[in-house]
PAZAPA-4460 file (N, C-alpha, C; in steps of 0.05 Angstrom, whole numbers, plus 32768, in hexadecimal, padded with zeros to 4 digits):
% residues 352
    n_x    n_y    n_z   ca_x   ca_y   ca_z    c_x    c_y    c_z   seq   type   mol
   84DD   88C8   84B6   84ED   88BD   84B9   84E2   8894   84C8     1      X     A
   84E0   8883   84C2   84D1   8872   84C6   84E4   8859   84E5     2      X     A
   84DF   884B   84F5   84EB   883C   8502   8513   8836   8508     3      X     A
   850D   8828   84EA   8524   881D   84E4   853A   882E   84E2     4      X     A
   852D   883F   84D8   8544   8867   84D2   854D   8863   84E7     5      X     A
   8530   886C   84FA   853B   887C   8512   8555   8871   8527     6      X     A
   8548   884D   852A   8559   883F   852D   857D   8840   8520     7      X     A
   8579   8842   850E   8594   883A   8500   85A5   885D   8506     8      X     A
   8590   886F   8503   859D   888D   8511   85A9   8890   852F     9      X     A
   8593   887D   853F   859D   886C   8556   85C1   8866   8559    10      X     A
   85BB   8862   854B   85D9   8844   8546   85E5   885B   853A    11      X     A
   85EA   8864   852B   85FD   8874   8523   8605   8894   8534    12      X     A
   85FA   8893   8543   85FB   88BB   854A   85FA   88B0   856B    13      X     A
   85E6   889D   8573   85E8   8897   858A   85DE   88B0   85A0    14      X     A
   85C4   88B3   858C   85AF   88CA   859A   859A   88D6   8584    15      X     A
   857F   88D5   858F   856F   88DF   8587   8562   88EC   8597    16      X     A
   8553   88FD   8592   854C   8919   8597   8528   890B   85A8    17      X     A
   851F   891A   85B8   8501   8913   85C9   84EB   890C   85B5    18      X     A
   84EB   8917   85A2   84D3   890D   8587   84DC   88F6   8586    19      X     A
   84EF   88F6   857B   84F9   88E3   8566   84F8   88C3   8581    20      X     A
   84F7   88C6   8598   84F6   88AC   85A7   84DA   88A6   85B1    21      X     A
   84CC   88C3   85B0   84A9   88C1   85AE   849D   88B1   8593    22      X     A
   84A7   88BC   8581   84A3   88AC   856A   84A6   888D   8566    23      X     A
   84BF   8884   857B   84CA   8866   856D   84B4   8858   8583    24      X     A
   84AF   8863   859A   849E   885B   85BD   847E   8853   85A4    25      X     A
   847A   886D   85A0   8462   886B   858C   8457   8859   8580    26      X     A
   846B   884C   8572   8465   8842   8550   8477   8821   854F    27      X     A
   8485   881A   8563   8494   8806   855C   847D   87F6   8559    28      X     A
   8498   87DD   854F   8481   87C4   8548   849E   87A8   8550    29      X     A
   8485   878D   854A   849E   877B   854F   84BC   877E   853B    30      X     A
   84AE   877C   8522   84CC   8783   851D   84DE   8795   851A    31      X     A
   84D7   87B0   8522   84E8   87C5   8525   84F9   87BB   8547    32      X     A
   84E4   87A7   8553   84FF   8795   8574   850B   878D   8566    33      X     A
   8506   877D   854A   851F   876D   8549   8532   8774   8533    34      X     A
   852C   8787   8533   8540   8794   8526   8557   87A1   852F    35      X     A
   854A   87AC   8544   8560   87AC   8556   8577   87A9   8570    36      X     A
   855C   8797   856C   856E   8783   8580   8588   8766   856B    37      X     A
   8582   8771   854A   8599   8766   8537   85A9   877F   8542    38      X     A
   85AE   8797   853E   85BD   87A5   8545   85CE   87A2   8564    39      X     A
   85C0   879C   8577   85CA   879F   8586   85DB   8786   858F    40      X     A
   85D2   8772   858E   85DE   8753   8596   85FE   875A   858E    41      X     A
   85F8   8763   856C   8614   8762   8553   8624   8777   8563    42      X     A
   8617   878F   8580   8630   87A7   857B   862E   879D   85A1    43      X     A
   8631   878A   85AF   8626   877F   85C2   8635   8762   85BF    44      X     A
   8637   874F   85B0   8656   8744   85A0   866A   8752   859F    45      X     A
   8669   8767   858D   8687   8779   8581   8695   877A   85A0    46      X     A
   8685   8780   85AE   868E   8790   85C5   86A2   877B   85D5    47      X     A
   8686   8767   85E2   868E   8754   85F1   8688   8733   85EC    48      X     A
   868B   8730   85D8   8689   8718   85CE   8676   8709   85D6    49      X     A
   867D   86EA   85D4   866A   86E9   85DC   8666   86D9   85FB    50      X     A
   866B   86F1   8614   8676   86E9   8622   8660   86FA   8634    51      X     A
   864D   86E8   8643   8646   86F3   8656   864D   86EF   8677    52      X     A
   8642   870C   8682   8655   871A   86A8   8636   8704   86B3    53      X     A
   8647   86F8   86C4   8634   86F3   86D9   8630   8702   86EA    54      X     A
   861C   870F   86FD   8626   8720   871D   861E   8703   8736    55      X     A
   861C   86FE   8746   8612   86F1   875A   8604   8704   8772    56      X     A
   85ED   8707   876E   85DD   8711   878F   85DC   870F   87A1    57      X     A
   85E3   8723   87B4   85D4   870D   87D3   85C4   872B   87D6    58      X     A
   85A8   8723   87DE   8590   872E   87E8   859D   872F   87FC    59      X     A
   85A7   873A   880E   85A9   873D   882A   8595   873E   8840    60      X     A
   858D   8751   8835   856A   8760   8845   8555   876D   883F    61      X     A
   853D   875D   884A   8529   876F   8835   851D   8784   8850    62      X     A
   852E   878E   885F   8520   879B   8867   851A   87C0   8862    63      X     A
   8509   87D2   885E   8513   87E8   8853   8502   87FC   885C    64      X     A
   8510   880F   8855   8506   882A   8869   84F3   8837   884E    65      X     A
   84E8   8832   883C   84DE   883D   8819   84C7   882D   881D    66      X     A
   84B3   883A   8816   8492   882D   8808   848A   8836   87F7    67      X     A
   849F   8834   87DF   8498   882C   87C3   8485   8828   87C7    68      X     A
   8475   882A   87AA   8454   881E   87A4   8458   8807   8792    69      X     A
   8466   8806   878D   8470   87E7   877C   8483   87D5   8783    70      X     A
   8489   87E3   87A5   849C   87C0   87AC   848E   87B0   87BF    71      X     A
   8498   8796   87B1   848B   8788   87D0   8492   8782   87E6    72      X     A
   84B8   8799   87EF   84BB   878F   880A   84B7   87B7   8810    73      X     A
   84A7   87C1   880A   849D   87DC   8813   849E   87D0   882A    74      X     A
   84A6   87F5   8839   849D   87F1   8857   848B   87E1   8864    75      X     A
   846C   87F6   885C   845A   87F2   8867   8447   87C9   885E    76      X     A
   8457   87BB   884C   844E   87A2   8841   8453   878D   8860    77      X     A
   843E   8794   886F   8446   8778   8890   8446   8762   8884    78      X     A
   8440   8753   8871   8446   874D   886C   8455   8738   8869    79      X     A
   8476   8740   885B   8486   8737   885D   849C   8720   887A    80      X     A
   84A3   8710   8875   84B3   870C   888D   84CF   871A   8884    81      X     A
   84DA   8726   8892   84F0   873D   8890   8504   8730   88A1    82      X     A
   851F   872F   8896   8535   8727   8897   8551   8734   8897    83      X     A
   8565   8734   88A0   857D   8742   889D   85A3   8727   8894    84      X     A
   85A7   8726   8882   85B9   870F   888B   85D1   8716   8899    85      X     A
   85DF   870A   88AB   85F1   870E   88B5   8609   8719   88AD    86      X     A
   8622   872B   88B4   8639   8723   88A4   8643   870D   889A    87      X     A
   8648   8700   889E   8651   86DA   88A1   8646   86DC   8889    88      X     A
   8631   86D6   8894   8617   86CD   8879   8613   86DA   8862    89      X     A
   861C   86E9   885B   8624   8706   8840   8640   86FC   883A    90      X     A
   864F   86F8   8847   866D   86EB   883B   8670   86D6   8830    91      X     A
   8659   86C1   8846   865E   86A3   8839   864C   86A7   8820    92      X     A
   8641   86AC   881D   862E   86B0   87FC   8639   86B8   87EB    93      X     A
   8653   86D3   87EA   8666   86D9   87E5   8680   86C2   87E1    94      X     A
   8689   86B3   87EB   8691   8695   87EA   8690   867D   87D9    95      X     A
   866B   8671   87DE   8665   8675   87CF   866C   8676   87B3    96      X     A
   865F   8687   87AA   865F   8693   879E   867C   8695   8786    97      X     A
   868C   869D   878F   86AF   869A   878E   86AD   8676   877D    98      X     A
   86A1   866C   8790   86B1   8650   8783   869B   864B   876A    99      X     A
   8687   8656   876E   8673   864A   8754   8684   865D   873A   100      X     A
   8698   8676   8737   86A2   8683   8727   869D   86A4   8726   101      X     A
   8683   86A1   873B   867E   86CA   873A   8699   86D4   8749   102      X     A
   8695   86E7   872C   86AF   86FF   8738   86A1   871A   8740   103      X     A
   8684   8712   873C   867A   8739   8743   8663   8726   875E   104      X     A
   8665   873A   876D   8651   8731   8781   863A   8754   8784   105      X     A
   8628   8746   878A   8611   8769   878B   8601   8760   879B   106      X     A
   8603   876A   87AE   85FB   8772   87D0   85EB   8788   87C1   107      X     A
   85C9   877A   87D7   85B2   878A   87CE   859E   878A   87E1   108      X     A
   8598   879B   87E9   857F   8798   87FE   856A   87A9   87FC   109      X     A
   8555   87AF   8813   854B   87C8   8816   8557   87E0   8827   110      X     A
   854C   87F9   8823   8562   880D   881E   8560   880C   8845   111      X     A
   857F   8813   8848   8581   8827   8864   8582   8806   887D   112      X     A
   858A   87EE   8876   8589   87E1   888D   8595   87DC   88A6   113      X     A
   85B6   87E6   8897   85CC   87E6   889F   85DB   87FD   88A9   114      X     A
   85F8   87F8   88B6   85FA   8812   88B5   8610   8820   88AA   115      X     A
   8615   8834   889A   8627   8839   887A   8647   8822   8890   116      X     A
   864C   8832   889F   8661   881A   88A8   865E   87FB   88A6   117      X     A
   864F   87EA   88AA   864D   87CA   88AB   864D   87CE   8891   118      X     A
   8638   87D6   8882   8644   87D1   8866   865B   87D9   884D   119      X     A
   866A   87E7   8865   8687   87EE   885E   869B   87DC   8863   120      X     A
   8698   87CA   8878   86A5   87B7   8885   86A1   87A4   886B   121      X     A
   8684   8794   8874   8683   8780   885D   8691   877C   8842   122      X     A
   8693   8799   8830   86A1   87A4   8819   86C3   879B   881A   123      X     A
   86CB   87A4   8828   86D7   8798   883C   86E3   8787   8832   124      X     A
   86E0   8776   8849   86DD   8754   8853   86E0   8744   8836   125      X     A
   86CA   8750   8827   86C5   873F   880F   86DF   8740   87FB   126      X     A
   86E4   8766   87F6   8701   876C   87DF   871A   8750   87F7   127      X     A
   8719   8758   8806   8732   8748   8818   8735   8722   8813   128      X     A
   8710   871E   8811   8714   86FC   8808   871E   86F3   87EC   129      X     A
   8707   870C   87DF   8708   870C   87C4   8710   8724   87B0   130      X     A
   872D   8729   87B5   873B   8743   87A1   8733   873B   8787   131      X     A
   8738   8729   877A   872E   8727   875B   8717   8736   8758   132      X     A
   8704   873A   876A   86E3   8741   875F   86DE   874D   876C   133      X     A
   86C7   875F   875A   86BA   8776   8755   869B   876F   8779   134      X     A
   869E   878D   877E   868C   8783   8791   866F   87AB   8787   135      X     A
   8657   8790   8782   8641   87AB   8781   862A   87B3   878F   136      X     A
   862C   87C8   8797   860F   87D4   87A7   85F9   87D2   87A2   137      X     A
   85E3   87D1   879D   85C8   87D4   87A1   85C3   87DA   87B9   138      X     A
   85C6   87F5   87C1   85B6   87ED   87D8   85A3   880D   87DF   139      X     A
   859B   881B   87CB   8587   8832   87D1   859E   8846   87C7   140      X     A
   8581   885D   87D6   8591   8878   87D7   859C   888A   87F2   141      X     A
   85B4   8895   87EF   85C0   8898   8809   85D9   88B0   87FE   142      X     A
   85DB   88B5   881A   85E7   88D4   880F   8601   88CF   8806   143      X     A
   861A   88E9   87FE   8637   88E6   87EF   8642   88D8   8805   144      X     A
   864B   88E1   8817   865D   88D1   882F   8655   88B9   882C   145      X     A
   8642   88AB   8831   863F   8892   8830   8647   888B   881B   146      X     A
   8635   8890   87F9   864E   8881   87F0   866F   8886   87EF   147      X     A
   8671   889F   87EE   868E   8896   87F8   8694   8883   880C   148      X     A
   868F   887E   8827   8694   886C   8830   8692   8852   8825   149      X     A
   8689   884D   881D   867F   882B   880B   8698   8834   87F1   150      X     A
   869C   8846   87EA   86B1   884A   87D3   86D2   8843   87D1   151      X     A
   86D5   8850   87F2   86E8   8851   8802   86EC   882F   880F   152      X     A
   86DB   881A   8813   86E2   880C   8823   86E1   87F0   8801   153      X     A
   86DE   87F9   87ED   86E2   87E9   87D5   86D2   87E7   87BF   154      X     A
   86B4   87E8   87CB   8696   87E7   87B0   86AC   87EB   878F   155      X     A
   8698   87E6   878A   86AA   87E7   876F   868F   87FD   8753   156      X     A
   867C   87ED   875D   8658   87F4   8747   864B   8800   875F   157      X     A
   8633   8811   8756   861F   8817   8765   8601   880C   8753   158      X     A
   85F3   8803   875A   85D4   8808   8745   85C7   880E   8757   159      X     A
   85BA   8823   8747   85A0   8837   8759   8592   883E   873C   160      X     A
   8581   8826   8739   8568   883C   872A   8558   8840   8722   161      X     A
   855D   885E   8710   854E   8879   8714   852C   8870   870D   162      X     A
   852E   8867   8709   8510   8853   8704   84FF   886B   86F0   163      X     A
   8506   887B   86F3   84F9   8891   86D9   8509   88A8   86DB   164      X     A
   850E   88B3   86C4   851C   88D2   86BE   84FB   88E0   86BE   165      X     A
   84ED   88E4   86C5   84DB   88FB   86CA   84C8   88EF   86E5   166      X     A
   84C8   8910   86E8   84C5   8906   86F9   84A3   8917   870F   167      X     A
   849C   8910   8701   8474   8914   8704   846C   88ED   8706   168      X     A
   8484   88DF   86F2   8479   88C3   86F6   8484   88C1   8710   169      X     A
   84A0   88CC   8711   84AF   88BD   8733   849D   88B8   873D   170      X     A
   848D   88D8   8746   8479   88DB   8761   845F   88CD   8758   171      X     A
   8459   88BB   8744   8443   88AD   874F   8459   888E   8753   172      X     A
   8466   888E   8751   8472   8874   875C   8474   886E   877A   173      X     A
   8477   8888   8781   8487   888F   879F   847C   889D   87AA   174      X     A
   847D   8890   87CC   846E   88A4   87DE   846F   88CC   87E2   175      X     A
   8466   88D8   87E2   8478   88FA   87E7   849B   88FD   87F1   176      X     A
   849A   88E7   880B   84B9   88F0   881D   84C7   88E3   8810   177      X     A
   84C4   88DD   87F1   84E2   88D3   87D2   84E6   88E5   87C4   178      X     A
   84FA   88F0   87C4   8503   88FD   87AC   8507   88FC   878C   179      X     A
   84FE   8901   877D   8512   88FC   875E   8525   8902   875E   180      X     A
   8531   891E   876C   853E   892E   876B   855C   8920   877B   181      X     A
   855C   8919   8791   8569   8907   87A1   856B   88F5   8793   182      X     A
   855E   88E9   878A   856C   88CA   877B   857E   88D6   8763   183      X     A
   8582   88E1   8757   857F   88EF   8738   85A0   88FA   874C   184      X     A
   85A2   8907   8760   85B7   8917   876E   85C9   88F7   8779   185      X     A
   85BF   88E7   877D   85CE   88D4   878E   85D9   88C2   8773   186      X     A
   85CA   88BB   8752   85E3   88BA   8747   85F3   88C9   873A   187      X     A
   85E5   88E4   873E   85FB   88EE   8736   861E   88F1   8748   188      X     A
   861E   88E8   8762   8628   88E3   8773   8645   88CD   8772   189      X     A
   8623   88B6   876F   863B   88A1   8767   8648   88A0   8747   190      X     A
   8646   88AF   8738   8658   88B1   8723   8673   88BC   8721   191      X     A
   8669   88D7   873C   8680   88ED   8745   8693   88D9   875D   192      X     A
   8690   88C0   876D   8690   88B7   8772   86AF   889C   8766   193      X     A
   86A8   88A2   8745   86B3   8887   8746   86A4   8871   873D   194      X     A
   8692   886E   874B   8687   8850   8743   867D   8845   8726   195      X     A
   867E   8834   871A   866F   882C   870C   865A   882B   8712   196      X     A
   8640   8839   86FC   8629   8838   8706   8616   8836   86EE   197      X     A
   85F6   8830   8707   85E9   8824   86F9   85D1   8829   86FE   198      X     A
   85C3   8831   86F1   85A8   8847   86E8   8594   8830   86D9   199      X     A
   8582   882E   86DE   8564   881B   86CF   853F   8821   86D3   200      X     A
   8538   8819   86BE   851B   8817   86CA   8501   87FD   86CC   201      X     A
   84F5   8801   86D9   84E4   87E6   86D2   84CC   87F8   86B2   202      X     A
   84D3   87E1   86A4   84BA   87E6   8690   8499   87DF   8696   203      X     A
   8492   87FB   868A   846D   87EC   8697   846A   87F6   86AD   204      X     A
   8478   8802   86BC   8473   880E   86D2   845F   8819   86D0   205      X     A
   843F   8826   86E6   842B   8832   86DF   8430   884B   86E0   206      X     A
   841D   8856   86C9   8423   887A   86C5   8442   887F   86B1   207      X     A
   844F   8862   86B1   845B   8864   86A1   8457   886D   867D   208      X     A
   845D   8889   8674   845E   8886   8654   846C   8886   8643   209      X     A
   846C   888B   8621   8482   8885   8611   8491   88A2   8613   210      X     A
   8483   88B2   861E   8495   88CE   8628   84AB   88D0   8634   211      X     A
   8495   88BD   864F   84B1   88B5   866F   84CC   889D   865D   212      X     A
   84C9   8889   8654   84D3   887D   863B   84DE   8896   862E   213      X     A
   84D6   88A0   8625   84F1   88B2   8615   8505   88C6   8627   214      X     A
   8500   88D6   8645   8501   88E2   864B   8520   88D0   865F   215      X     A
   8514   88B3   865C   852C   889B   866A   853F   88A2   8655   216      X     A
   8536   889E   8633   8561   888B   8630   856B   88AC   8625   217      X     A
   8554   88C4   8622   8567   88D4   8624   8577   88E0   863F   218      X     A
   8574   88D2   864E   8579   88C9   8673   8599   88C1   866C   219      X     A
   8594   88A0   866B   85AA   8896   8661   85C8   88A1   8648   220      X     A
   85AD   88AD   863E   85C5   88B8   861E   85D6   88D0   8639   221      X     A
   85D7   88DB   864A   85DD   88F6   864E   85E1   88EF   8673   222      X     A
   85E0   88D7   8679   85F0   88C8   8696   8603   88BB   868C   223      X     A
   85FE   88B1   867A   860E   8895   8663   8619   8887   8680   224      X     A
   860D   8876   8696   860D   8863   86A9   861A   884A   8695   225      X     A
   862F   8839   86AB   863D   8827   86A7   862D   880B   8697   226      X     A
   8613   880C   86AF   8608   8800   86B4   85DF   8805   86B1   227      X     A
   85D7   87F5   86A0   85B7   87F6   86A1   85A7   87DD   86AF   228      X     A
   8596   87E4   86BD   8583   87C7   86C2   856B   87DA   86B6   229      X     A
   8559   87C4   86A7   8547   87D0   86A0   8534   87AC   869B   230      X     A
   851F   87B2   86AE   850C   8793   86AD   84EE   87A5   86AC   231      X     A
   84D8   878E   86A6   84BC   8790   86A3   84B8   878F   86BF   232      X     A
   849D   87A9   86C7   8497   87A8   86DD   847F   8798   86DC   233      X     A
   848F   878B   86F7   847C   8779   86FB   846E   877F   8721   234      X     A
   8448   8773   871E   844D   877C   8734   8451   876C   8749   235      X     A
   8448   8771   8768   8442   8763   8783   8426   8764   878C   236      X     A
   8420   874C   8797   8407   8750   87A1   8406   8763   87B5   237      X     A
   8415   876D   87C8   8414   877C   87DF   841E   879D   87E0   238      X     A
   8412   87A2   87C3   8416   87C5   87C6   8400   87C8   87B7   239      X     A
   8406   87DE   87B6   83E0   87F4   87AF   83EC   87F5   878F   240      X     A
   8403   87E8   8777   83FF   87DE   8764   83F3   87C7   8762   241      X     A
   83F1   87B7   876D   83EF   8799   8766   83D7   878E   8751   242      X     A
   83C8   8799   874E   83B2   879B   8734   83BF   87AC   871B   243      X     A
   83D1   87B1   8713   83E5   87BF   8707   83EC   87AB   86F5   244      X     A
   83E2   87A6   86D8   83F3   879C   86BA   8414   8791   86C0   245      X     A
   841A   8785   86B7   843D   8785   86B5   8449   8784   86A8   246      X     A
   8457   8795   86A4   846C   87A6   8690   846E   878F   8673   247      X     A
   8471   87A1   8660   8477   878E   8649   8491   8783   8640   248      X     A
   8489   8765   863B   84A7   8752   8634   84AE   875E   8616   249      X     A
   84A0   876E   8607   84AA   8770   85EB   84BD   8785   85EC   250      X     A
   84AE   879C   85FE   84C3   87B9   85FC   84D4   87B2   8613   251      X     A
   84CF   87A5   862A   84EB   87A1   8631   84FB   8795   861E   252      X     A
   8500   8787   8610   8514   8779   85F7   8518   8792   85ED   253      X     A
   8505   879E   85E6   8513   87BB   85C8   851C   87C5   85DC   254      X     A
   851B   87D1   85F4   8527   87E5   8604   8541   87D8   8609   255      X     A
   8547   87C9   8611   855D   87B9   861A   857A   87BE   85FE   256      X     A
   856A   87B2   85E4   857A   87B2   85CB   8577   87DA   85CC   257      X     A
   8563   87E9   85C3   856F   8802   85C3   8585   8811   85DF   258      X     A
   8586   8808   85E9   859E   880C   8606   85B1   8803   8601   259      X     A
   85B8   87F5   85EC   85CC   87E5   85EE   85D3   87F1   85D5   260      X     A
   85C8   87FD   85BE   85D2   880D   85A7   85D7   8832   85B5   261      X     A
   85C9   8836   85C1   85CC   8851   85C9   85EB   8854   85DB   262      X     A
   85F0   8837   85EE   8605   883A   85FD   861E   881B   85FD   263      X     A
   8624   881D   85E4   862B   8805   85DE   863E   87FA   85ED   264      X     A
   8647   87FE   85F9   8659   87F6   8615   8657   87EB   8625   265      X     A
   8638   87F5   8634   8625   87EF   8645   862B   87D1   8652   266      X     A
   8631   87D8   866C   8624   87BA   8681   8601   87B9   867E   267      X     A
   85EE   87A4   866E   85D9   87A5   866C   85CE   8786   8672   268      X     A
   85C3   8782   8695   85B9   8767   869B   859B   8761   8688   269      X     A
   85A1   874C   8687   8585   8743   8684   8577   8736   8697   270      X     A
   855F   873F   86A2   855D   8743   86C4   8551   8727   86CD   271      X     A
   854F   8725   86E0   853F   8712   86F3   8519   8716   86E8   272      X     A
   8515   8731   86E6   84EF   872F   86E6   84F3   8729   86C9   273      X     A
   8508   8736   86B2   84FA   8727   8699   84FF   870E   8691   274      X     A
   8516   86F4   86A2   850A   86DF   86A9   84F9   86D4   86B7   275      X     A
   84EF   86E1   86C9   84CA   86E2   86D4   84BA   86DC   86C5   276      X     A
   84B8   86F9   86B3   84A3   86FD   869F   8498   86EC   8688   277      X     A
   84B3   86DF   867D   84B3   86C6   8668   84D0   86BD   8670   278      X     A
   84C0   869E   8669   84D8   8689   8669   84F3   8687   8666   279      X     A
   84EF   8693   8645   850F   8695   863B   8516   86BC   8638   280      X     A
   850C   86CA   8653   8515   86DF   8656   852F   86EB   8655   281      X     A
   8546   86D4   8661   8558   86E1   866A   856D   86D7   864B   282      X     A
   8563   86C5   863D   8573   86BC   862B   856D   86D2   8611   283      X     A
   8555   86D7   860C   8545   86ED   85FA   8553   870B   8604   284      X     A
   855C   8712   861B   856C   8731   8627   858C   872C   8611   285      X     A
   8592   8709   8615   85A6   871A   8617   85A8   871A   85F1   286      X     A
   8596   8707   85EA   8596   870B   85C6   8589   871F   85B9   287      X     A
   8588   8739   85D0   857D   8754   85C8   858C   8764   85CA   288      X     A
   85A0   875A   85D9   85BB   8763   85E2   85CB   8762   85FC   289      X     A
   85C3   8760   8608   85C6   8760   862B   85DF   874E   8633   290      X     A
   85EB   8755   8641   8602   8737   863F   8612   8742   8661   291      X     A
   85F6   8740   866B   85FC   8742   869B   85E6   8728   8699   292      X     A
   85E8   8714   86AA   85D4   870B   86C0   85DB   870D   86D4   293      X     A
   85C2   870B   86E9   85CB   870D   8700   85B8   86F5   871C   294      X     A
   85CA   86DE   8717   85B9   86C6   8722   85C1   86CB   873F   295      X     A
   85B3   86CB   8753   85AE   86CA   8770   85BF   86B2   8783   296      X     A
   85CD   86BE   8792   85E0   86B4   87A1   85D6   86BB   87C8   297      X     A
   85BD   86C1   87C1   85B7   86BA   87DE   85A4   86A3   87EF   298      X     A
   85A8   86A1   8800   859F   8684   8813   8587   8684   880C   299      X     A
   8581   866F   8800   8569   8662   87F9   8551   8668   880D   300      X     A
   8558   8666   882B   8545   8662   8839   8534   8689   8837   301      X     A
   8547   8699   882B   8537   86AC   8839   852D   86BE   8812   302      X     A
   853B   86B6   8802   8527   86B9   87EA   850D   86C9   87EA   303      X     A
   8502   86B9   87EF   84E0   86B4   87E7   84E8   86D6   87F4   304      X     A
   84EA   86E6   8803   84E4   86F6   881E   84EA   8706   880F   305      X     A
   8504   8711   87F7   850E   8720   87EB   84F9   871C   87CE   306      X     A
   84DA   8727   87CC   84C9   8728   87BC   84BF   8746   87B3   307      X     A
   84D5   874D   87A2   84C3   876A   8792   84B0   8767   8786   308      X     A
   84AA   874E   877D   8497   8747   8770   848D   8733   876D   309      X     A
   8479   8726   875F   8470   8705   8765   8479   86FA   8756   310      X     A
   8480   86E2   8763   8487   86CE   874C   84A3   86C7   8740   311      X     A
   84B1   86DC   8745   84D2   86D8   874F   84DA   86B9   8745   312      X     A
   84EB   86BC   8731   84F6   86A7   8729   8509   869C   8738   313      X     A
   850E   867D   873E   8535   867C   8748   852E   8688   8761   314      X     A
   8519   8682   8772   8516   867D   8797   8521   866A   8796   315      X     A
   8520   8652   8795   8527   863B   8798   853A   862A   8795   316      X     A
   854D   8634   877F   855D   862A   8774   8577   8631   878F   317      X     A
   858F   8615   8794   85A0   861C   87A0   85B4   8624   8787   318      X     A
   85C6   863D   8792   85D8   864E   8782   85EB   8642   8765   319      X     A
   85F1   8625   8775   8603   8614   875A   85F1   860E   8740   320      X     A
   85D7   8602   8757   85BE   8606   8739   85BA   861C   872B   321      X     A
   85BB   8632   872E   85B1   8642   872A   85C6   8644   870C   322      X     A
   85EA   8649   871D   85F9   864E   8702   8601   863F   86F3   323      X     A
   85EF   8620   86F5   85EB   860B   86DF   85DD   8611   86D3   324      X     A
   85CC   8614   86D9   85B3   8613   86CC   85B6   8634   86B5   325      X     A
   85C6   864B   86BA   85CC   865E   86AC   85DD   8659   8697   326      X     A
   85F7   864D   86A0   860B   8643   868F   85FD   863A   8675   327      X     A
   85F0   861C   867A   85DA   8613   8662   85CF   8623   864E   328      X     A
   85B9   8630   8666   85A8   8642   8659   85BA   8659   8642   329      X     A
   85D2   8664   864B   85DA   8679   8634   85EF   866A   8620   330      X     A
   85F7   8649   8626   85FC   8638   8614   85ED   862C   85FB   331      X     A
   85D7   8627   860E   85CD   862C   85EB   85C5   8647   85D4   332      X     A
   85BE   864F   85E3   85C2   866A   85CD   85D8   8674   85C2   333      X     A
   85FD   8667   85CB   8612   866D   85C1   861E   8684   85C7   334      X     A
   8617   8684   85E4   8629   8695   8602   8635   868A   8611   335      X     A
   8653   8695   861E   8654   8687   862B   8659   869B   864C   336      X     A
   8658   868A   8667   8656   8699   867F   867C   86A3   867E   337      X     A
   867C   86B7   8686   868F   86BE   8692   86A2   86C8   86AA   338      X     A
   86B5   86BE   86AA   86C4   86B8   86C8   86D4   86CF   86CE   339      X     A
   86CC   86E6   86D0   86DD   86FA   86D6   86C2   8711   86E1   340      X     A
   86CC   8730   86ED   86C6   8746   86F0   86AA   8749   86E4   341      X     A
   86B0   8746   86C0   86A0   874E   86AE   86A4   876C   86B0   342      X     A
   86BB   8783   86BF   86B4   87A1   86BC   86AD   87B2   869A   343      X     A
   86A1   87C9   869D   8694   87D3   8688   86B1   87D4   8676   344      X     A
   86A4   87CE   8660   86BC   87D5   8645   86B6   87F2   863A   345      X     A
   86C9   87FC   8637   86D2   8816   8629   86D6   8818   8608   346      X     A
   86DB   8801   8606   86E3   8804   85E9   86C8   8816   85D8   347      X     A
   86D0   8826   85BB   86C5   882F   85AD   86BD   881D   8597   348      X     A
   8697   8819   8595   8693   880E   8580   867E   8814   8570   349      X     A
   868B   8813   8555   8681   8819   853B   866D   880F   8529   350      X     A
   8655   880C   852C   8645   87F7   8524   8632   8807   8513   351      X     A
   8632   8806   84F7   8613   8808   84E5   860B   87F9   84D9   352      X     A
***
């Protein structure tokens, strides 16, 4: 079976075997990528039209307890200027974002920087001020009771990249005190609590193999996340992986398309990392099947302090500038920014 036939099978059956995924990743070429993109774009437009959902990210702290080998804000990086926004500053970012048309706010930080009750309090205040908005949290691994507290406070979604579905690969990206099984348990707990749950990977992370990618796609099929975050690995100068090569831009686009075909209604961002590795990355991501963009609402004074990787884009633009720039960029490729929460759409998509 050639690669286009495998892509057609994925579109029809929403399933490939591990061997079939391996074949696809071992032998794909640019024609295969474009073929998958054309199918993925059609699926996304069938379900979501030409609407692009925007999420306003508030990176409220770069303090982290973990020491992941790839991350610029890892605990042992002493060159980072650490910060934590106050509650009023976080709420102010959301208020500004609301005026710019954002109806989802993503609170993101390093891990374990506030007491769970403090996070819950911020979530409650955002929901009270803007009841028509969704709140997404991206605060890393916590225990079930903490996730439950935040869910009861009003959090709607949670982003936790699984990073890799291959445990041996996971151990090469993290210190010994971090557990692949615990991360997987966290994702299961989030689903159990009723969060719209996001998983995801870094494409081209060190030691990633095509078998790892096959495991990731099979994980997506079984777990069925409502959101998938996929971006290229980008090194940071102050990490053990500083000299590792960037992930493949083309492979990232291919994986976006394959995820859209596999899970037609998934919320699929064209990530900031994709826009960092290529000038037109976010536009190309949308044309490959993505339907979400996540601009930064953080105060410009702290944006350069939240550097997970080098050369991150949009660290100097005001929020209104980012919003206007993205609207123009999307309009240029035939898409519109949608002012709504942009929830996961469960419509069944049947495209052959």
